[in-house]
C-alpha positions, 0 to 999 in steps of 0.5 A: 617476368620483371613484375612477378615478384611484386604480384605475389605479395599483393595476392597474398595480402588480398588472400589474407584480407579476404579471409579476415573479412570472411571471418568477421562476417561469420562472427557478425552473423553468429552474433546476430543469429544468436541475438535473434534466437534469444529474442525468439526464446520464451523468457523464464517467468523468474527473469522477465521484468526483473530488477535492472542489472545495476543496483540503485547504489551504483546507478545513482552516482553514475546517472550523471544528473539523469537519475529521473530518466533511470528511474523512469525506465524501471517505472515503465518496465513496472507498468509493462509488467502490471499491464501484462498480468493475467487476471484471477491467478493463484498466489503461486502462479503470479508470484514471479510477477509480484516479485518483479513489480515490487523490485522494479518499483523499489528500484525506481524509488531507490534511484529517485527517492522523490518519485511520487508517481511510483509510490502512488502507483504502488499503492493501488497496483501492487496488492493483488487479489488471487483466485485462491482467496489471498491478497499478495504484496501487501507488506511490500506495498506498506514498506514502499509507502512508508518510504514515500511518506518521508520522501514526498512530504507534499503528497497526501495520496501516499499516506492515504494509500498506506492508511487504506492498506492498513485498515482494509487489509491489515486491520491495523486501524490505529496506524491507519488513523495516524496515516490518514491524519497525516494525509489530511494535513497535506495540501490538496487533501479532501475535506472528508479525510479528517473525519475518516482519520478520527473514525479509524483511530476510534476503531483502533482504540485511540479515542484520545488521539481522535478527540484531540484531532477533532478539537483541533479541526473544530477550532480551525474550521472557518465555516459554521457548517464545518464547526457543527460537523466536528461538534457532532464528531466530538459527541460521537467520540464521547458516546463511543467512550461510554460504549467502550466502558460497557463493552468491558462490563459485558465481557466481565459479565460473560466471564462471571456468568457464562451468558450475555446480559439481557439489560443494563440492570444485569450489569449493575446487579452483577457489580461489573458496572457502577452506573449507566454512562450518559448518551451525549446525543440525547438518547440512551445506551442499551444492550442490543439484541445481539448482546452488544452495547448500542446507542438509540440515537447514533451509530457507533464509530466503527469501520465495517470490515473483519479484523485482521483481514478483509472479506476473508482474504489471507494477507501475504 
């Protein structure tokens, strides 16, 4: 009987501890089961691979020197998003993935502005050709690449990617020529880029810029073969200048007569052309069967794509 008073509090304490342990077990089980259920539940397309929960402005100061690691995580999610996309979807069906890819790569480059690999990946991965004749994420890609050109001045592939998008998808050959020229000035760029830049500039109508660049490249060329190539490009640009003048004369003739000219004599007779420009390659300029001015010695400096978009694609 002497030990009973001490036993009762002990039993009470044991009972309470058991109850607390059971309650904790139930809580932990509920938490784990809920987490497992969330894993099994199919995520909505709008929420999959979306931008991380913390804005880049918050993540940067709190990354404690591990900014590149935070950017890498977002970039890896972008890779996972890109690798998991189905081919040949409509613009509407792939809109959620387009948005996620754009936001993840924007986030990665906002956290680490010098992440050149993310910019390069965006250049080829973000524009998506759809099964309903569109191409999506073009403008978003161009915005991202413009930031990359500023932040990564040693990477030629970023302005090259932007120049390609501007010429191929947007038909903006003037800006394409300037970005291709920027790429050509950067270390490691291929030798053909300056020629491509002058061709794009000529297509965009900026013959002065193209000629200036060609003269600089000819002066800086160290091999005779390269110098000769640039001399030929200068002749091409002089020819293109004459053909542009003829283009203007042909348009004026059409407005006056309602039909295309059959020869240079028609242009001179109508008073829309004073004299036939010289052909610098040794040939002659004439009106082709299609009604367009041409040279008998060399092809025009044009980039063969439909202005505005390429291959009839609607750009979004």
